[in-house]
mmCIF file of the C-alpha atoms, coordinates in Angstrom:
data_MODEL
# 
_entry.id   MODEL 
# 
loop_
_atom_site.group_PDB 
_atom_site.id 
_atom_site.type_symbol 
_atom_site.label_atom_id 
_atom_site.label_alt_id 
_atom_site.label_comp_id 
_atom_site.label_asym_id 
_atom_site.label_entity_id 
_atom_site.label_seq_id 
_atom_site.pdbx_PDB_ins_code 
_atom_site.Cartn_x 
_atom_site.Cartn_y 
_atom_site.Cartn_z 
_atom_site.occupancy 
_atom_site.B_iso_or_equiv 
_atom_site.pdbx_formal_charge 
_atom_site.auth_seq_id 
_atom_site.auth_comp_id 
_atom_site.auth_asym_id 
_atom_site.auth_atom_id 
_atom_site.pdbx_PDB_model_num 
ATOM 1   C CA . MET A 1 1   ? 6.336   2.706   5.154   1.00 0.00 ? 1   MET A CA 1 
ATOM 2   C CA . VAL A 1 2   ? 4.185   3.349   2.009   1.00 0.00 ? 2   VAL A CA 1 
ATOM 3   C CA . CYS A 1 3   ? 5.500   4.720   -1.111  1.00 0.00 ? 3   CYS A CA 1 
ATOM 4   C CA . ARG A 1 4   ? 4.671   8.421   -1.683  1.00 0.00 ? 4   ARG A CA 1 
ATOM 5   C CA . LYS A 1 5   ? 3.536   7.861   -5.223  1.00 0.00 ? 5   LYS A CA 1 
ATOM 6   C CA . SER A 1 6   ? 2.131   4.462   -4.542  1.00 0.00 ? 6   SER A CA 1 
ATOM 7   C CA . VAL A 1 7   ? -1.439  4.792   -3.595  1.00 0.00 ? 7   VAL A CA 1 
ATOM 8   C CA . LYS A 1 8   ? -3.194  7.124   -6.106  1.00 0.00 ? 8   LYS A CA 1 
ATOM 9   C CA . LYS A 1 9   ? -6.458  5.363   -7.268  1.00 0.00 ? 9   LYS A CA 1 
ATOM 10  C CA . THR A 1 10  ? -8.574  7.711   -9.548  1.00 0.00 ? 10  THR A CA 1 
ATOM 11  C CA . HIS A 1 11  ? -12.296 7.393   -10.393 1.00 0.00 ? 11  HIS A CA 1 
ATOM 12  C CA . PRO A 1 12  ? -14.014 9.943   -12.373 1.00 0.00 ? 12  PRO A CA 1 
ATOM 13  C CA . GLY A 1 13  ? -15.856 12.540  -9.754  1.00 0.00 ? 13  GLY A CA 1 
ATOM 14  C CA . ARG A 1 14  ? -14.772 10.302  -6.836  1.00 0.00 ? 14  ARG A CA 1 
ATOM 15  C CA . VAL A 1 15  ? -12.595 11.400  -3.735  1.00 0.00 ? 15  VAL A CA 1 
ATOM 16  C CA . ILE A 1 16  ? -9.142  9.664   -3.768  1.00 0.00 ? 16  ILE A CA 1 
ATOM 17  C CA . LEU A 1 17  ? -6.619  9.107   -1.165  1.00 0.00 ? 17  LEU A CA 1 
ATOM 18  C CA . ILE A 1 18  ? -3.061  9.838   -1.460  1.00 0.00 ? 18  ILE A CA 1 
ATOM 19  C CA . ALA A 1 19  ? -0.827  8.151   0.888   1.00 0.00 ? 19  ALA A CA 1 
ATOM 20  C CA . SER A 1 20  ? 2.315   9.854   2.326   1.00 0.00 ? 20  SER A CA 1 
ATOM 21  C CA . ARG A 1 21  ? 5.529   8.089   3.699   1.00 0.00 ? 21  ARG A CA 1 
ATOM 22  C CA . GLY A 1 22  ? 4.056   7.645   7.385   1.00 0.00 ? 22  GLY A CA 1 
ATOM 23  C CA . GLY A 1 23  ? 0.894   5.570   5.865   1.00 0.00 ? 23  GLY A CA 1 
ATOM 24  C CA . ALA A 1 24  ? -1.297  8.551   6.692   1.00 0.00 ? 24  ALA A CA 1 
ATOM 25  C CA . GLY A 1 25  ? -3.099  9.958   3.723   1.00 0.00 ? 25  GLY A CA 1 
ATOM 26  C CA . ARG A 1 26  ? -5.050  13.454  2.404   1.00 0.00 ? 26  ARG A CA 1 
ATOM 27  C CA . PHE A 1 27  ? -8.397  13.135  0.249   1.00 0.00 ? 27  PHE A CA 1 
ATOM 28  C CA . ILE A 1 28  ? -8.424  15.079  -2.590  1.00 0.00 ? 28  ILE A CA 1 
ATOM 29  C CA . GLN A 1 29  ? -10.792 15.436  -5.737  1.00 0.00 ? 29  GLN A CA 1 
ATOM 30  C CA . PRO A 1 30  ? -9.368  13.831  -8.985  1.00 0.00 ? 30  PRO A CA 1 
ATOM 31  C CA . SER A 1 31  ? -8.453  16.426  -11.636 1.00 0.00 ? 31  SER A CA 1 
ATOM 32  C CA . ALA A 1 32  ? -9.348  15.896  -15.331 1.00 0.00 ? 32  ALA A CA 1 
ATOM 33  C CA . LYS A 1 33  ? -5.640  14.676  -15.992 1.00 0.00 ? 33  LYS A CA 1 
ATOM 34  C CA . ASP A 1 34  ? -5.693  11.898  -13.446 1.00 0.00 ? 34  ASP A CA 1 
ATOM 35  C CA . ARG A 1 35  ? -8.732  10.078  -15.076 1.00 0.00 ? 35  ARG A CA 1 
ATOM 36  C CA . ALA A 1 36  ? -6.589  6.505   -15.594 1.00 0.00 ? 36  ALA A CA 1 
ATOM 37  C CA . PRO A 1 37  ? -5.534  4.641   -12.368 1.00 0.00 ? 37  PRO A CA 1 
ATOM 38  C CA . ALA A 1 38  ? -1.959  5.167   -11.321 1.00 0.00 ? 38  ALA A CA 1 
ATOM 39  C CA . PHE A 1 39  ? -0.368  2.433   -8.994  1.00 0.00 ? 39  PHE A CA 1 
ATOM 40  C CA . ARG A 1 40  ? 3.091   3.127   -9.554  1.00 0.00 ? 40  ARG A CA 1 
ATOM 41  C CA . CYS A 1 41  ? 5.763   2.594   -6.868  1.00 0.00 ? 41  CYS A CA 1 
ATOM 42  C CA . HIS A 1 42  ? 8.970   4.688   -6.790  1.00 0.00 ? 42  HIS A CA 1 
ATOM 43  C CA . PRO A 1 43  ? 11.804  2.681   -8.513  1.00 0.00 ? 43  PRO A CA 1 
ATOM 44  C CA . PHE A 1 44  ? 14.326  3.629   -5.895  1.00 0.00 ? 44  PHE A CA 1 
ATOM 45  C CA . LEU A 1 45  ? 12.394  1.897   -2.993  1.00 0.00 ? 45  LEU A CA 1 
ATOM 46  C CA . PRO A 1 46  ? 13.649  -0.983  -0.772  1.00 0.00 ? 46  PRO A CA 1 
ATOM 47  C CA . PRO A 1 47  ? 12.215  -4.388  -1.388  1.00 0.00 ? 47  PRO A CA 1 
ATOM 48  C CA . LYS A 1 48  ? 10.231  -4.016  1.953   1.00 0.00 ? 48  LYS A CA 1 
ATOM 49  C CA . ALA A 1 49  ? 8.613   -0.623  0.984   1.00 0.00 ? 49  ALA A CA 1 
ATOM 50  C CA . ARG A 1 50  ? 7.757   -1.978  -2.461  1.00 0.00 ? 50  ARG A CA 1 
ATOM 51  C CA . GLU A 1 51  ? 5.997   -4.731  -0.729  1.00 0.00 ? 51  GLU A CA 1 
ATOM 52  C CA . ALA A 1 52  ? 3.910   -2.505  1.396   1.00 0.00 ? 52  ALA A CA 1 
ATOM 53  C CA . CYS A 1 53  ? 3.051   -0.368  -1.915  1.00 0.00 ? 53  CYS A CA 1 
ATOM 54  C CA . ALA A 1 54  ? 1.624   -3.813  -3.483  1.00 0.00 ? 54  ALA A CA 1 
ATOM 55  C CA . ALA A 1 55  ? -0.242  -4.280  -0.198  1.00 0.00 ? 55  ALA A CA 1 
ATOM 56  C CA . SER A 1 56  ? -1.937  -0.776  -0.217  1.00 0.00 ? 56  SER A CA 1 
ATOM 57  C CA . ARG A 1 57  ? -2.756  -1.427  -3.669  1.00 0.00 ? 57  ARG A CA 1 
ATOM 58  C CA . ALA A 1 58  ? -4.622  -4.418  -3.233  1.00 0.00 ? 58  ALA A CA 1 
ATOM 59  C CA . SER A 1 59  ? -6.497  -3.322  -0.179  1.00 0.00 ? 59  SER A CA 1 
ATOM 60  C CA . PHE A 1 60  ? -7.733  -0.203  -2.276  1.00 0.00 ? 60  PHE A CA 1 
ATOM 61  C CA . MET A 1 61  ? -8.820  -2.758  -4.776  1.00 0.00 ? 61  MET A CA 1 
ATOM 62  C CA . GLU A 1 62  ? -10.816 -4.794  -2.603  1.00 0.00 ? 62  GLU A CA 1 
ATOM 63  C CA . ASP A 1 63  ? -12.536 -1.757  -1.443  1.00 0.00 ? 63  ASP A CA 1 
ATOM 64  C CA . ASP A 1 64  ? -13.277 -0.718  -4.915  1.00 0.00 ? 64  ASP A CA 1 
ATOM 65  C CA . VAL A 1 65  ? -15.358 -4.089  -5.264  1.00 0.00 ? 65  VAL A CA 1 
ATOM 66  C CA . LYS A 1 66  ? -17.128 -3.489  -1.965  1.00 0.00 ? 66  LYS A CA 1 
ATOM 67  C CA . ARG A 1 67  ? -18.499 -0.213  -2.988  1.00 0.00 ? 67  ARG A CA 1 
ATOM 68  C CA . LYS A 1 68  ? -19.655 -1.353  -6.424  1.00 0.00 ? 68  LYS A CA 1 
ATOM 69  C CA . TYR A 1 69  ? -17.940 1.260   -8.334  1.00 0.00 ? 69  TYR A CA 1 
ATOM 70  C CA . THR A 1 70  ? -18.368 -0.580  -11.609 1.00 0.00 ? 70  THR A CA 1 
ATOM 71  C CA . ASP A 1 71  ? -22.232 -1.202  -11.339 1.00 0.00 ? 71  ASP A CA 1 
ATOM 72  C CA . PRO A 1 72  ? -24.056 2.247   -11.872 1.00 0.00 ? 72  PRO A CA 1 
ATOM 73  C CA . PHE A 1 73  ? -27.479 0.839   -11.128 1.00 0.00 ? 73  PHE A CA 1 
ATOM 74  C CA . TYR A 1 74  ? -26.680 1.188   -7.474  1.00 0.00 ? 74  TYR A CA 1 
ATOM 75  C CA . ARG A 1 75  ? -26.163 4.978   -7.887  1.00 0.00 ? 75  ARG A CA 1 
ATOM 76  C CA . THR A 1 76  ? -29.494 6.054   -9.543  1.00 0.00 ? 76  THR A CA 1 
ATOM 77  C CA . ARG A 1 77  ? -32.044 7.842   -8.024  1.00 0.00 ? 77  ARG A CA 1 
ATOM 78  C CA . ARG A 1 78  ? -34.546 5.313   -8.542  1.00 0.00 ? 78  ARG A CA 1 
ATOM 79  C CA . TRP A 1 79  ? -32.847 2.983   -6.798  1.00 0.00 ? 79  TRP A CA 1 
ATOM 80  C CA . GLU A 1 80  ? -32.189 5.075   -3.899  1.00 0.00 ? 80  GLU A CA 1 
ATOM 81  C CA . LYS A 1 81  ? -35.648 5.790   -3.306  1.00 0.00 ? 81  LYS A CA 1 
ATOM 82  C CA . LEU A 1 82  ? -36.699 2.032   -3.684  1.00 0.00 ? 82  LEU A CA 1 
ATOM 83  C CA . ARG A 1 83  ? -34.045 0.896   -1.070  1.00 0.00 ? 83  ARG A CA 1 
ATOM 84  C CA . ALA A 1 84  ? -35.214 3.745   1.173   1.00 0.00 ? 84  ALA A CA 1 
ATOM 85  C CA . ALA A 1 85  ? -38.724 2.395   0.905   1.00 0.00 ? 85  ALA A CA 1 
ATOM 86  C CA . VAL A 1 86  ? -37.829 -1.190  1.238   1.00 0.00 ? 86  VAL A CA 1 
ATOM 87  C CA . LEU A 1 87  ? -35.817 -0.334  4.569   1.00 0.00 ? 87  LEU A CA 1 
ATOM 88  C CA . ARG A 1 88  ? -38.757 1.739   6.019   1.00 0.00 ? 88  ARG A CA 1 
ATOM 89  C CA . ARG A 1 89  ? -41.391 -1.112  5.298   1.00 0.00 ? 89  ARG A CA 1 
ATOM 90  C CA . ASP A 1 90  ? -39.057 -3.548  6.842   1.00 0.00 ? 90  ASP A CA 1 
ATOM 91  C CA . GLY A 1 91  ? -38.797 -1.263  10.076  1.00 0.00 ? 91  GLY A CA 1 
ATOM 92  C CA . TYR A 1 92  ? -34.852 -1.122  9.468   1.00 0.00 ? 92  TYR A CA 1 
ATOM 93  C CA . ARG A 1 93  ? -34.475 -4.601  10.720  1.00 0.00 ? 93  ARG A CA 1 
ATOM 94  C CA . CYS A 1 94  ? -32.892 -7.492  9.349   1.00 0.00 ? 94  CYS A CA 1 
ATOM 95  C CA . GLN A 1 95  ? -35.579 -9.825  8.210   1.00 0.00 ? 95  GLN A CA 1 
ATOM 96  C CA . GLU A 1 96  ? -33.678 -13.221 8.401   1.00 0.00 ? 96  GLU A CA 1 
ATOM 97  C CA . SER A 1 97  ? -32.476 -12.368 11.896  1.00 0.00 ? 97  SER A CA 1 
ATOM 98  C CA . LYS A 1 98  ? -36.081 -11.507 12.601  1.00 0.00 ? 98  LYS A CA 1 
ATOM 99  C CA . ARG A 1 99  ? -37.121 -15.155 11.693  1.00 0.00 ? 99  ARG A CA 1 
ATOM 100 C CA . PHE A 1 100 ? -34.816 -16.570 14.536  1.00 0.00 ? 100 PHE A CA 1 
ATOM 101 C CA . GLY A 1 101 ? -35.792 -14.095 17.092  1.00 0.00 ? 101 GLY A CA 1 
ATOM 102 C CA . LYS A 1 102 ? -32.931 -11.897 17.090  1.00 0.00 ? 102 LYS A CA 1 
ATOM 103 C CA . ARG A 1 103 ? -32.849 -8.076  16.516  1.00 0.00 ? 103 ARG A CA 1 
ATOM 104 C CA . ALA A 1 104 ? -30.212 -6.577  14.016  1.00 0.00 ? 104 ALA A CA 1 
ATOM 105 C CA . GLU A 1 105 ? -29.983 -3.456  11.963  1.00 0.00 ? 105 GLU A CA 1 
ATOM 106 C CA . ALA A 1 106 ? -30.595 -3.635  8.501   1.00 0.00 ? 106 ALA A CA 1 
ATOM 107 C CA . THR A 1 107 ? -28.182 -2.031  6.142   1.00 0.00 ? 107 THR A CA 1 
ATOM 108 C CA . THR A 1 108 ? -28.302 -3.844  2.960   1.00 0.00 ? 108 THR A CA 1 
ATOM 109 C CA . VAL A 1 109 ? -31.360 -4.298  0.678   1.00 0.00 ? 109 VAL A CA 1 
ATOM 110 C CA . HIS A 1 110 ? -30.999 -7.659  -0.996  1.00 0.00 ? 110 HIS A CA 1 
ATOM 111 C CA . HIS A 1 111 ? -32.266 -8.578  -4.393  1.00 0.00 ? 111 HIS A CA 1 
ATOM 112 C CA . VAL A 1 112 ? -33.825 -12.149 -3.601  1.00 0.00 ? 112 VAL A CA 1 
ATOM 113 C CA . PHE A 1 113 ? -33.882 -13.049 -7.346  1.00 0.00 ? 113 PHE A CA 1 
ATOM 114 C CA . PRO A 1 114 ? -30.368 -11.943 -8.433  1.00 0.00 ? 114 PRO A CA 1 
ATOM 115 C CA . ARG A 1 115 ? -30.464 -8.840  -10.886 1.00 0.00 ? 115 ARG A CA 1 
ATOM 116 C CA . ASP A 1 116 ? -28.152 -10.275 -13.536 1.00 0.00 ? 116 ASP A CA 1 
ATOM 117 C CA . GLU A 1 117 ? -30.023 -13.699 -13.893 1.00 0.00 ? 117 GLU A CA 1 
ATOM 118 C CA . PHE A 1 118 ? -33.673 -12.083 -13.568 1.00 0.00 ? 118 PHE A CA 1 
ATOM 119 C CA . PRO A 1 119 ? -33.461 -8.404  -14.812 1.00 0.00 ? 119 PRO A CA 1 
ATOM 120 C CA . GLU A 1 120 ? -37.274 -8.159  -14.826 1.00 0.00 ? 120 GLU A CA 1 
ATOM 121 C CA . TYR A 1 121 ? -37.628 -8.458  -11.176 1.00 0.00 ? 121 TYR A CA 1 
ATOM 122 C CA . GLN A 1 122 ? -34.901 -5.975  -10.157 1.00 0.00 ? 122 GLN A CA 1 
ATOM 123 C CA . TRP A 1 123 ? -37.617 -3.439  -9.405  1.00 0.00 ? 123 TRP A CA 1 
ATOM 124 C CA . GLU A 1 124 ? -40.174 -5.348  -7.692  1.00 0.00 ? 124 GLU A CA 1 
ATOM 125 C CA . PRO A 1 125 ? -40.538 -4.498  -4.024  1.00 0.00 ? 125 PRO A CA 1 
ATOM 126 C CA . TRP A 1 126 ? -41.227 -8.075  -3.155  1.00 0.00 ? 126 TRP A CA 1 
ATOM 127 C CA . ASN A 1 127 ? -38.079 -9.186  -4.594  1.00 0.00 ? 127 ASN A CA 1 
ATOM 128 C CA . LEU A 1 128 ? -35.954 -6.945  -2.050  1.00 0.00 ? 128 LEU A CA 1 
ATOM 129 C CA . ILE A 1 129 ? -35.479 -7.642  1.581   1.00 0.00 ? 129 ILE A CA 1 
ATOM 130 C CA . SER A 1 130 ? -33.685 -5.673  4.133   1.00 0.00 ? 130 SER A CA 1 
ATOM 131 C CA . LEU A 1 131 ? -30.599 -7.540  5.512   1.00 0.00 ? 131 LEU A CA 1 
ATOM 132 C CA . ALA A 1 132 ? -27.583 -6.865  7.762   1.00 0.00 ? 132 ALA A CA 1 
ATOM 133 C CA . GLY A 1 133 ? -24.422 -6.819  6.273   1.00 0.00 ? 133 GLY A CA 1 
ATOM 134 C CA . ASP A 1 134 ? -23.125 -10.137 7.346   1.00 0.00 ? 134 ASP A CA 1 
ATOM 135 C CA . VAL A 1 135 ? -26.353 -11.999 6.781   1.00 0.00 ? 135 VAL A CA 1 
ATOM 136 C CA . HIS A 1 136 ? -26.416 -10.391 3.373   1.00 0.00 ? 136 HIS A CA 1 
ATOM 137 C CA . ASP A 1 137 ? -22.681 -12.017 2.788   1.00 0.00 ? 137 ASP A CA 1 
ATOM 138 C CA . GLN A 1 138 ? -24.027 -15.446 3.637   1.00 0.00 ? 138 GLN A CA 1 
ATOM 139 C CA . MET A 1 139 ? -26.657 -15.099 0.653   1.00 0.00 ? 139 MET A CA 1 
ATOM 140 C CA . HIS A 1 140 ? -23.967 -14.700 -1.804  1.00 0.00 ? 140 HIS A CA 1 
ATOM 141 C CA . ASP A 1 141 ? -20.760 -16.496 -2.484  1.00 0.00 ? 141 ASP A CA 1 
ATOM 142 C CA . ARG A 1 142 ? -18.516 -13.382 -2.927  1.00 0.00 ? 142 ARG A CA 1 
ATOM 143 C CA . VAL A 1 143 ? -15.987 -15.160 -5.198  1.00 0.00 ? 143 VAL A CA 1 
ATOM 144 C CA . SER A 1 144 ? -18.135 -16.425 -8.089  1.00 0.00 ? 144 SER A CA 1 
ATOM 145 C CA . GLY A 1 145 ? -21.418 -14.055 -7.111  1.00 0.00 ? 145 GLY A CA 1 
ATOM 146 C CA . ALA A 1 146 ? -23.715 -17.289 -7.282  1.00 0.00 ? 146 ALA A CA 1 
ATOM 147 C CA . LEU A 1 147 ? -26.354 -17.682 -4.566  1.00 0.00 ? 147 LEU A CA 1 
ATOM 148 C CA . THR A 1 148 ? -25.128 -19.804 -1.499  1.00 0.00 ? 148 THR A CA 1 
ATOM 149 C CA . GLN A 1 149 ? -27.711 -22.721 -0.120  1.00 0.00 ? 149 GLN A CA 1 
ATOM 150 C CA . ARG A 1 150 ? -29.109 -19.865 2.295   1.00 0.00 ? 150 ARG A CA 1 
ATOM 151 C CA . GLY A 1 151 ? -29.633 -17.606 -0.493  1.00 0.00 ? 151 GLY A CA 1 
ATOM 152 C CA . ALA A 1 152 ? -31.380 -20.195 -2.582  1.00 0.00 ? 152 ALA A CA 1 
ATOM 153 C CA . GLU A 1 153 ? -33.723 -21.059 0.052   1.00 0.00 ? 153 GLU A CA 1 
ATOM 154 C CA . LEU A 1 154 ? -34.675 -17.718 0.467   1.00 0.00 ? 154 LEU A CA 1 
ATOM 155 C CA . LEU A 1 155 ? -35.459 -17.321 -3.120  1.00 0.00 ? 155 LEU A CA 1 
ATOM 156 C CA . ARG A 1 156 ? -37.450 -20.569 -2.879  1.00 0.00 ? 156 ARG A CA 1 
ATOM 157 C CA . ARG A 1 157 ? -39.690 -19.030 0.027   1.00 0.00 ? 157 ARG A CA 1 
ATOM 158 C CA . VAL A 1 158 ? -40.100 -15.575 -1.541  1.00 0.00 ? 158 VAL A CA 1 
ATOM 159 C CA . ALA A 1 159 ? -41.186 -17.623 -4.912  1.00 0.00 ? 159 ALA A CA 1 
ATOM 160 C CA . ARG A 1 160 ? -43.672 -19.550 -3.111  1.00 0.00 ? 160 ARG A CA 1 
ATOM 161 C CA . LYS A 1 161 ? -45.285 -16.750 -1.182  1.00 0.00 ? 161 LYS A CA 1 
ATOM 162 C CA . ASN A 1 162 ? -45.622 -14.597 -4.502  1.00 0.00 ? 162 ASN A CA 1 
ATOM 163 C CA . GLY A 1 163 ? -46.675 -17.223 -6.946  1.00 0.00 ? 163 GLY A CA 1 
ATOM 164 C CA . VAL A 1 164 ? -43.625 -17.129 -9.131  1.00 0.00 ? 164 VAL A CA 1 
ATOM 165 C CA . ASP A 1 165 ? -41.878 -20.261 -10.740 1.00 0.00 ? 165 ASP A CA 1 
ATOM 166 C CA . VAL A 1 166 ? -38.700 -21.346 -8.983  1.00 0.00 ? 166 VAL A CA 1 
ATOM 167 C CA . PRO A 1 167 ? -36.069 -21.814 -11.518 1.00 0.00 ? 167 PRO A CA 1 
ATOM 168 C CA . TRP A 1 168 ? -34.956 -25.166 -12.157 1.00 0.00 ? 168 TRP A CA 1 
ATOM 169 C CA . ARG A 1 169 ? -31.173 -24.548 -10.864 1.00 0.00 ? 169 ARG A CA 1 
ATOM 170 C CA . TYR A 1 170 ? -32.548 -23.159 -7.425  1.00 0.00 ? 170 TYR A CA 1 
ATOM 171 C CA . ARG A 1 171 ? -35.067 -26.170 -6.623  1.00 0.00 ? 171 ARG A CA 1 
ATOM 172 C CA . GLY A 1 172 ? -34.170 -28.134 -3.789  1.00 0.00 ? 172 GLY A CA 1 
# 
C-alpha cells in the first residue's frame, strides 16, 4: 500500500507520477506551483505503509540518477545529433561485444575519455563509442563515477589509435 500523497516527484517541464493507494499511478505534467520536490507521507499512515512510501521515494530517486536529469549536456541538440552519428557510424552494434565476436545492439554512446576530466574531447567523434547498456555499466564504477579497469583499457587503446597521450593515472 503506497501513500496517496507519497510519490510526487516534480521536475520543471517533465512528466511526473502520482501514485494512488493501490500502487498504480497516473502521469501528469507539473504545474508552476509544483516546482519543489514533495515526498511527504501522510502522517496518519500505519508503519508498513510509511515503509512502502519511503521505498517508493528511493526507487524514484534512483530513476532520477539513471535519466541524467542533473546534466543538461545530454539533452542538447548538438549531443543528440552527434550521438545519432556515432550510432550510425558503428552500425548500431556494441563495439566491445564485436571485439569478442558477439552481436549486441548498442543503446548507449560512451565517452572514452570522461567528460568531467577531459572536456576538450567531449565533442570529438573518435572519443565516442557505441556500447550496449550492460557493457557501458562495466566501463564505470556507478558509485564513484570513476573508470573501471575495463574502461581504462579502452581509454588506452583509443589513445594509442588516435595519437593522444594517456594520462598517468590510466597507464597500465
